[in-house]
Steps between C-alpha positions, in 0.01 A plus 500: 500500500626847416400762756551868424485735798452866406681728744528876535752718680334767715595759757512361853143571622609528863761763414251692285248504784762614750607786276136598441416499873809707576412748227813413302343344192531742211405476136765541231520778245264317263223501762426136430761300688634533855852616566636167621877541530502359853222238462614143425341285232396139549277227360127568524376308805211328320736391221734350757207295626425394142856369479445326833192330354714367215764374741235324709379317188856377448525403868181296457666292229391679182779481242534855377732768370439839661568818303499843668404765243504878533500814288797725573867450420609647835323237715799268521520499881133406530538219247805366683284486811248294302783270395614467861147403599492226237419636153677297229506782248488879534396725211479877466336675204668833427226746406760759402340776702163456331209584730251214495150487643343180633391383154848564362665308784266206441578508126875491566478218754271297273732547204803371687313207653367400158838530330689315772291184492187596691409429860289229658438714805548874549505634855466871581451703813143618550614862447806721522561698816578819309184535291264241657316437172528123445418539131805354322440131593148503357609669178790254470269200540266645239783547250626145547156340513570350843243419762539738794411502867586760761579553868657158557600400850602150390598349165533126438539279197421130467349237276167687495664826387547829679329564833493856635364613834383861471475742791167682463304729735252216551771246588715254310391390153653200323516493120647239267611520140748384241823652379601734348381748758588825673455546874541816706628441852390688810675560832281233664745248350723570798851630555750418224822316580843657544788398274788308655852641504608225257217590261596869517858417407385288206259771382783753478643298214172502307439767239158606386419453134430852375256516209482821296142609449555544125591132464142405589380666178181632654256719313575860610128548557511235774765703682331838470370593842128576505513596867766739627584610850438874519589589856584356837493693824525444871168601660512741787355338809421714800387346825345677799496348844292641783493363853175500697545556872278407790386184674472178298122541491525862384755408233277216373192727481693776320657255255167336414338842452770600254475170310121542467541856384753396238 
């Protein structure tokens, strides 16, 4: 089985939140992207759990080759982490500075997967922590004609095909289907593993295969963004705190009166 795990490098969400809370998160000169000189980049958390789902399939005895795929020629450190975790192959598609929307990203990923021999199973994070859209996996499945299911907390494969346990607001839902398929993985899967020191050393010797975007010979129309980011800004949040004095009974009466009035 060939498993392709789509991964994305994002700004460390914890660092972004800390900067925002401290009032230190500023937008760059273009007004669309944050000034991130001091913020580290790392693998999107949901994508790391998608890789973990692939590794658990291997642990369960499924014979598979795991490919970690990303768009961005400068994501070598992230891909080496994927290799240290257990990916057999790491691939980066160099977009050459081209700005792609979700449809364009899906077109690029689908083109490489199709040209490289296809995929029996594609695993993606449920969404990216920087834009929280969760659109690319569905567009990718549509382009490839794969069955798709979302919000997986468990992925298994056996003689009866693929079994996915979905985390829904109403509780767990179990679905079954045949390959090829695409599954998006949610954080309910559980904490991903840490790479061993030996695996980290071995991953340092691995080099990502860098694929120029032009080599995929995509129709330029498929890469033309139909949705463009216009502006990002940090909202101004102002909080007011007022203490009510008096006995506990007086405080409770005053508080309830204010709640009712509001």
